[in-house]
C-alpha positions in Angstrom: 9.9 23.2 -48.5 13.4 24.4 -49.0 14.3 25.4 -52.6 16.9 23.2 -54.3 20.4 24.8 -54.3 22.1 25.3 -57.6 25.0 23.1 -56.5 22.5 20.3 -55.8 21.0 20.7 -59.3 24.5 20.7 -60.9 25.4 17.5 -59.0 22.2 15.8 -60.0 22.6 16.7 -63.7 26.2 15.6 -63.7 25.3 12.2 -62.2 22.2 11.9 -64.5 24.4 12.5 -67.6 27.2 10.3 -66.2 29.7 13.1 -66.8 32.9 12.8 -64.8 34.9 15.6 -63.3 37.8 14.7 -65.6 35.5 15.1 -68.6 34.3 18.5 -67.5 37.9 19.5 -66.7 38.9 18.6 -70.2 36.0 20.6 -71.6 37.1 23.8 -69.9 40.8 23.2 -69.7 41.1 23.0 -66.0 42.4 20.5 -63.3 39.7 18.0 -62.4 40.1 18.7 -58.6 39.6 22.4 -59.3 36.5 21.7 -61.3 35.1 19.4 -58.6 35.7 22.1 -56.0 34.0 24.7 -58.2 31.0 22.5 -58.6 30.9 21.9 -54.8 30.9 25.7 -54.4 34.4 26.2 -53.2 35.8 27.9 -56.3 34.4 29.9 -59.1 34.5 29.5 -62.9 34.9 32.2 -65.4 31.8 33.1 -67.4 33.2 31.2 -70.4 34.0 28.1 -68.4 30.6 28.2 -66.7 28.9 28.3 -70.0 30.8 25.3 -71.2 29.9 23.3 -68.1 26.3 24.5 -68.5 26.1 23.3 -72.0 27.8 19.9 -71.1 25.3 19.4 -68.3 22.3 21.1 -70.0 21.9 23.6 -67.1 19.6 26.6 -67.2 21.0 30.1 -67.3 20.6 30.8 -63.6 22.2 27.6 -62.5 25.1 28.1 -65.0 25.6 31.6 -63.7 25.8 30.3 -60.1 29.2 28.7 -61.1 30.7 32.2 -61.5 29.7 33.5 -58.0 32.3 34.2 -55.4 32.4 31.3 -52.9 32.4 31.6 -49.1 35.0 29.3 -47.7 34.1 29.0 -44.1 33.0 25.5 -43.5 36.1 24.3 -41.7 37.6 24.8 -38.3 40.0 27.6 -37.6 43.4 27.5 -35.8 45.9 30.1 -34.9 48.9 28.3 -36.4 49.2 29.5 -40.1 50.6 26.3 -41.5 47.9 24.1 -39.9 45.2 26.7 -40.8 46.3 26.4 -44.5 46.1 22.6 -44.3 42.6 22.9 -42.9 41.7 25.4 -45.6 42.8 22.8 -48.2 40.5 20.2 -46.7 37.7 22.8 -46.3 38.0 23.9 -50.0 38.9 20.6 -51.6 37.6 17.9 -49.2 34.2 17.4 -50.7 35.6 17.5 -54.2 38.3 15.0 -53.4 35.8 12.7 -51.7 33.4 12.8 -54.7 36.3 12.2 -57.1 37.6 9.3 -55.0 34.2 7.7 -55.0 34.0 8.3 -58.8 37.4 6.6 -59.3 37.3 3.8 -56.6 33.7 3.3 -55.6 32.1 3.6 -52.2 34.8 3.7 -49.6 37.4 5.7 -47.8 41.1 6.3 -47.9 42.9 4.6 -45.0 44.7 6.8 -42.5 46.2 3.6 -41.0 47.6 1.9 -44.1 48.9 5.3 -45.1 52.0 7.4 -45.9 52.5 11.1 -46.2 55.5 12.7 -47.7 56.6 16.3 -48.0 59.2 17.6 -50.4 60.6 20.9 -51.5 60.2 21.3 -55.2 61.0 24.2 -57.6 58.2 25.9 -59.4 58.2 27.0 -63.0 59.3 30.5 -62.0 62.1 29.2 -59.8 60.1 29.7 -56.6 60.2 27.2 -53.7 57.0 25.0 -53.5 55.8 22.6 -50.8 54.6 19.3 -52.3 52.6 17.0 -49.9 51.6 13.6 -51.1 48.9 11.6 -49.2 49.0 7.9 -50.1 46.4 5.7 -48.4 45.0 2.3 -49.1 41.4 2.4 -50.5 39.0 0.6 -48.2 35.7 -0.3 -49.7 32.6 -0.2 -47.5 31.2 -3.7 -47.0 27.6 -4.5 -47.6 25.8 -7.1 -45.5 
């Protein structure tokens, strides 16, 4: 029998306690998507942040410490084009977190890629640097039960 992974334990505790990503994010002062990605194993939290999450979810020391480990981000396809690679990296790092957050916010379903728009704009960052802002806007489609 395979041992339960720390990420599975964290997810189970979060769901058991009905704690949202937004609530955890507020607890540690981070963006909810970043926190969801950290819990999915695609980012790491500082020791202080991990302890706050551990306390909020009543995690043991080993499971709490797992949130501070360096992630391995290789669960996505590779491409030679740097721009497309970075888009795939975004999906690889944040895809699971975004899916879980979408399910938390909207229920069991998917974002349409048919009733959908995507926009890109150049914006200026706080330090005056050029930034690329991409907005995905898709209709939420609930799965039907029958």
